[in-house]
C-alpha positions as CSV (number, residue, x, y, z in Angstrom):
1,M,129.2,103.0,54.9
2,M,127.4,105.1,57.5
3,G,129.1,108.3,58.7
4,A,129.5,109.4,62.3
5,G,126.4,111.6,62.1
6,G,124.3,108.8,60.8
7,S,125.6,106.5,63.6
8,V,124.5,109.1,66.2
9,L,121.1,109.5,64.6
10,K,120.7,105.7,64.6
11,K,121.6,105.5,68.3
12,R,119.2,108.3,69.2
13,S,116.4,106.7,67.2
14,M,117.0,103.4,69.0
15,M,117.0,105.2,72.4
16,L,113.7,107.0,71.6
17,F,112.1,103.7,70.5
18,C,113.2,102.0,73.7
19,A,111.9,104.8,75.8
20,W,108.5,104.8,74.0
21,A,108.3,101.0,74.4
22,A,109.0,101.3,78.1
23,I,106.3,103.9,78.5
24,A,103.9,101.8,76.5
25,A,104.6,98.8,78.6
26,V,103.9,100.8,81.8
27,G,100.8,102.2,80.3
28,C,99.4,98.8,79.5
29,G,99.4,98.0,83.2
30,G,96.7,100.5,83.8
31,R,93.0,100.7,82.7
32,G,94.0,102.4,79.4
33,G,96.0,99.5,78.2
34,G,93.1,97.5,77.0
35,R,94.9,94.5,75.5
36,A,95.7,91.7,77.9
37,G,98.9,90.6,76.1
38,G,101.0,88.2,78.0
39,S,101.1,85.3,75.5
40,D,103.5,83.6,77.9
41,L,100.9,83.4,80.6
42,S,99.5,79.9,81.6
43,G,97.3,78.3,84.2
44,T,93.7,77.8,85.1
45,I,91.4,80.3,86.8
46,E,88.4,78.9,88.5
47,I,85.3,81.2,88.9
48,D,81.9,80.3,90.4
49,G,78.9,82.2,91.7
50,S,76.1,84.5,90.5
51,S,74.0,83.7,87.4
52,T,73.6,87.5,87.1
53,V,77.4,88.2,86.9
54,S,78.2,85.0,85.0
55,P,77.5,86.5,81.5
56,I,79.9,89.3,82.3
57,S,82.7,87.0,83.5
58,Q,82.1,84.7,80.6
59,S,82.4,87.5,78.0
60,V,85.6,88.8,79.6
61,A,87.0,85.3,79.9
62,E,86.4,84.5,76.3
63,E,88.3,87.5,75.0
64,F,91.0,87.1,77.6
65,M,91.6,83.5,76.6
66,A,91.7,84.5,72.9
67,Q,94.5,86.9,73.7
68,N,96.2,84.5,76.2
69,P,95.7,81.0,74.8
70,G,97.8,79.4,77.5
71,V,95.3,80.4,80.2
72,R,92.0,78.5,80.8
73,V,89.3,80.4,82.6
74,V,86.4,78.2,83.8
75,V,83.2,80.1,84.7
76,S,80.6,78.1,86.6
77,T,77.2,79.2,87.9
78,S,75.9,78.0,91.3
79,G,74.4,81.3,92.5
80,T,76.1,83.9,94.7
81,G,75.5,81.7,97.8
82,G,76.8,78.6,96.2
83,G,79.8,80.4,94.8
84,M,80.6,82.0,98.2
85,K,80.4,78.6,99.8
86,K,83.2,77.4,97.5
87,F,85.1,80.7,97.7
88,T,85.2,80.9,101.5
89,A,86.4,77.3,101.6
90,G,89.3,78.2,99.3
91,E,88.0,76.0,96.4
92,V,87.8,78.7,93.7
93,D,89.9,81.7,92.8
94,I,87.1,84.2,92.1
95,C,83.5,84.4,93.2
96,D,81.0,86.2,91.0
97,A,78.5,88.0,93.3
98,S,75.3,90.0,92.8
99,R,75.4,91.2,96.4
100,P,78.2,91.9,99.0
101,I,79.7,89.1,101.0
102,L,77.5,88.5,104.1
103,T,78.4,88.3,107.8
104,E,78.3,84.5,108.0
105,E,80.4,84.2,104.8
106,L,83.0,86.7,106.3
107,Q,83.2,84.4,109.3
108,K,83.9,81.4,107.1
109,T,86.8,83.3,105.4
110,K,88.3,83.9,108.8
111,E,87.8,80.3,109.9
112,N,89.4,79.0,106.7
113,G,92.2,81.6,106.4
114,V,90.9,83.0,103.1
115,E,91.8,86.6,102.5
116,F,90.1,88.4,99.6
117,I,89.8,91.6,97.6
118,E,86.3,93.0,96.9
119,V,86.1,94.4,93.4
120,P,83.0,96.2,92.1
121,I,82.6,95.6,88.4
122,A,79.2,96.9,87.2
123,F,75.7,98.1,88.1
124,D,72.5,96.1,87.6
125,G,68.8,96.8,88.0
126,L,66.5,94.0,89.1
127,S,63.8,93.8,86.5
128,V,60.2,93.1,87.4
129,V,58.6,91.4,84.4
130,V,55.2,90.1,83.2
131,S,54.2,88.1,80.1
132,K,53.3,89.7,76.8
133,Q,49.7,88.7,77.4
134,N,49.6,91.0,80.5
135,D,48.2,94.4,79.2
136,W,47.2,95.8,82.6
137,A,50.3,96.0,84.9
138,D,52.6,98.5,83.3
139,H,53.8,99.7,86.7
140,L,53.7,98.6,90.3
141,T,54.4,100.4,93.6
142,V,57.0,99.0,96.0
143,Q,54.1,98.5,98.5
144,E,52.2,96.5,95.9
145,L,55.3,94.4,95.3
146,K,55.5,93.8,99.0
147,K,51.8,92.9,99.1
148,I,52.4,90.3,96.4
149,W,55.7,88.8,97.7
150,E,55.7,89.0,101.5
151,P,55.3,86.0,103.7
152,G,51.7,85.4,104.5
153,S,50.5,87.2,101.4
154,T,46.9,86.5,100.5
155,V,47.3,87.7,96.9
156,K,46.0,84.9,94.6
157,S,45.0,86.9,91.5
158,W,45.8,90.2,90.0
159,A,42.5,91.6,91.2
160,D,43.9,91.3,94.8
161,V,46.8,93.6,93.9
162,R,44.9,96.6,92.7
163,S,41.3,97.6,92.0
164,G,40.7,97.5,88.3
165,F,43.2,94.6,87.6
166,P,41.5,91.5,86.2
167,A,40.8,88.3,88.3
168,E,43.6,86.5,86.5
169,P,45.5,84.0,88.7
170,I,48.9,85.3,89.6
171,A,51.9,82.9,89.1
172,L,55.2,84.0,90.7
173,F,58.7,83.2,89.5
174,G,62.0,84.2,91.1
175,A,65.5,83.4,92.1
176,D,66.1,80.6,94.5
177,Q,67.6,81.0,98.0
178,A,71.2,80.4,96.9
179,S,71.0,83.5,94.7
180,G,72.3,87.0,95.5
181,T,69.3,88.3,93.5
182,F,67.0,86.5,96.0
183,D,68.8,88.1,98.9
184,Y,68.7,91.6,97.4
185,F,65.1,91.4,96.2
186,T,63.7,90.1,99.6
187,E,65.7,92.7,101.5
188,A,64.7,95.6,99.2
189,V,61.0,94.7,98.9
190,N,60.1,92.8,102.1
191,G,62.6,94.5,104.4
192,K,64.4,91.3,105.4
193,K,66.8,89.0,103.6
194,G,65.1,85.7,102.8
195,S,61.7,86.9,103.7
196,I,59.3,85.7,101.0
197,R,56.1,83.8,100.5
198,P,56.8,80.1,100.0
199,D,54.4,79.4,97.1
200,Y,56.5,80.8,94.2
201,S,58.5,78.9,91.6
202,P,62.2,79.3,92.3
203,S,65.1,78.6,90.1
204,A,68.9,79.3,90.0
205,D,68.6,79.5,86.2
206,D,67.3,82.8,84.9
207,N,66.4,81.3,81.6
208,V,63.9,79.0,83.4
209,L,62.4,82.0,85.0
210,V,62.0,83.8,81.7
211,K,60.2,80.7,80.3
212,G,57.9,80.5,83.3
213,V,56.8,84.1,83.1
214,A,56.6,84.2,79.4
215,G,54.4,81.1,79.3
216,T,51.9,82.2,81.9
217,K,49.3,85.0,81.3
218,G,49.3,86.0,84.9
219,G,53.0,85.4,85.4
220,L,55.2,87.8,87.4
221,G,58.9,87.5,88.0
222,F,62.2,89.2,88.8
223,F,65.8,88.9,87.6
224,G,68.7,91.0,86.2
225,L,68.1,93.6,83.5
226,A,70.3,91.7,81.0
227,Y,68.0,88.7,81.0
228,Y,65.0,90.9,80.2
229,E,66.9,92.7,77.4
230,A,67.7,89.3,75.9
231,N,64.0,88.3,76.0
232,M,62.2,91.6,75.2
233,D,60.1,89.8,72.5
234,K,58.7,87.5,75.2
235,L,58.3,89.8,78.2
236,N,56.9,93.2,79.3
237,L,59.0,95.3,81.7
238,V,57.1,96.7,84.7
239,A,58.0,100.2,86.0
240,I,58.5,100.6,89.8
241,D,57.1,103.5,91.8
242,N,59.0,104.2,95.0
243,G,57.0,107.3,95.8
244,K,58.3,109.6,93.0
245,G,56.4,108.1,90.1
246,P,57.0,104.9,87.9
247,V,60.6,104.4,86.8
248,K,61.9,101.6,84.5
249,P,65.4,100.3,84.8
250,T,67.7,101.8,82.2
251,P,71.5,102.5,82.2
252,E,70.7,106.0,83.3
253,T,68.2,105.3,86.0
254,I,70.3,102.4,87.4
255,S,73.6,104.4,87.5
256,D,72.0,107.5,89.0
257,G,70.0,105.5,91.6
258,S,66.6,106.8,90.5
259,Y,65.5,103.2,89.8
260,S,65.1,102.6,93.5
261,P,65.2,100.4,95.5
262,L,66.1,97.8,92.9
263,S,69.5,99.2,91.6
264,R,72.6,97.4,92.9
265,P,76.3,97.0,92.3
266,L,77.8,93.7,91.1
267,F,81.2,92.3,92.2
268,I,83.9,89.8,91.7
269,Y,85.7,88.6,94.9
270,V,89.3,87.6,94.3
271,S,91.2,85.5,96.8
272,K,94.5,87.1,97.8
273,K,96.3,83.8,97.2
274,A,95.1,83.6,93.7
275,A,95.8,87.3,93.1
276,D,99.5,86.6,93.5
277,R,99.5,84.5,90.4
278,P,100.4,86.3,87.2
279,E,97.5,84.9,85.1
280,V,95.0,86.0,87.7
281,Q,96.6,89.5,88.0
282,A,96.4,89.9,84.2
283,F,92.8,88.6,84.1
284,V,91.5,91.0,86.8
285,K,93.3,94.0,85.2
286,F,91.8,93.1,81.9
287,Y,88.4,92.9,83.5
288,L,88.8,96.5,84.6
289,S,90.5,97.8,81.5
290,K,88.7,99.9,78.8
291,E,88.4,96.8,76.7
292,G,86.9,94.8,79.6
293,V,84.4,97.6,80.3
294,D,83.4,97.6,76.6
295,L,82.6,93.9,76.9
296,I,80.6,94.6,80.1
297,A,78.5,97.3,78.5
298,N,78.2,96.2,74.9
299,K,78.5,92.4,74.8
300,A,77.2,91.4,78.2
301,K,74.7,94.4,78.2
302,Y,75.2,95.5,81.8
303,V,75.6,99.0,83.2
304,A,79.2,100.1,83.4
305,L,80.5,101.9,86.5
306,T,81.9,105.4,86.0
307,P,85.6,105.7,85.0
308,A,86.3,107.0,88.5
309,L,84.8,103.9,90.1
310,Y,86.7,101.6,87.8
311,D,89.9,103.4,88.9
312,M,88.9,102.9,92.5
313,S,88.3,99.2,91.8
314,L,91.7,98.8,90.1
315,K,93.4,100.6,93.0
316,R,91.7,98.2,95.5
317,F,93.0,95.2,93.5
318,E,96.5,96.5,92.9
319,S,97.0,97.6,96.5
320,R,95.5,94.3,97.7
321,K,92.9,96.1,99.8
322,L,91.5,93.2,101.9
323,G,88.0,92.8,103.2
324,S,84.6,94.3,102.4
325,V,83.4,97.9,102.6
326,F,79.9,96.7,103.4
327,N,80.7,94.9,106.7
328,G,78.4,92.0,105.9
329,K,75.4,94.2,105.1
330,E,73.3,94.7,101.9
331,T,73.8,97.6,99.6
332,I,70.3,99.0,99.6
333,G,70.4,102.8,99.9
334,M,74.2,102.9,100.0
335,R,76.2,104.8,97.3
336,L,79.2,102.9,96.1
337,E,81.1,106.1,95.4
338,D,80.8,107.2,99.0
339,L,81.8,103.8,100.4
340,L,84.9,103.6,98.3
341,K,85.9,107.2,98.9
342,D,85.5,106.8,102.6
343,E,88.2,104.1,102.8
344,G,90.7,106.5,101.3
């Protein structure tokens, strides 16, 4: 039989345990929690959009579903433009985007009554790549990129790009017009979204672009850094000189902005209506948790935001901060930290 003193100790132990459990439960709601938990969650989350962001959402979705078997997360890839078309019509819960929502897309959300939360999730550097057979173009200036890719370009061979380059025919591969990568690259290099020479080989599938460049001696292409890193044995990375010397995209040069003008933030756009569902809330919080960030950096191989920026992203989502900080414009030359701080 337990004495009075033992009974008191038992009650105190139980109270301490309950208090610890309550604190832990609260803590799991923030970025430090890591585990998604919530085995009682159920439902389907529909995601569509960027081929650049898709590997991130797919990695996060796989782990989230492993921890929450009652939830099905479907990640489709129709490009940022294609995803936005569905998202602004209210057809999907989340849009993966490799650029901010544009003015015409904002107008569609108003027309269709779709409210949304803009959530930055990672950084990326657009990689300019050539084939392994190319042993002459280890770097290009931004002006040379413009000379190659601008509408009306007369560049037909590498000799047209720079004196000393061989007279090897140049073959161009890049994102199609539904892609946020296309929008960003044309704005950054040619000065206007959608401005590009028509005689290049476009694709919404980055793996098709990899194959095209790798299989052509004079090939030149652009896509997200993760696709280069997954195909380093087939491609050479070209450093870009924006006036301060050649710089290659790395986690450091992308996050500090020195890989300019081809560094960019990546996003998920979450509809407010979907954000009210428990399974979507849990998924987005898991996306921004330490475990989610580890998947972004180590499994999907993208450049993680700073902890302060992830805290800002989580705050935007939890407070249901509606709309975009970019007002329909591209992000070139804009610092994400400044834009998010300015909104308070």
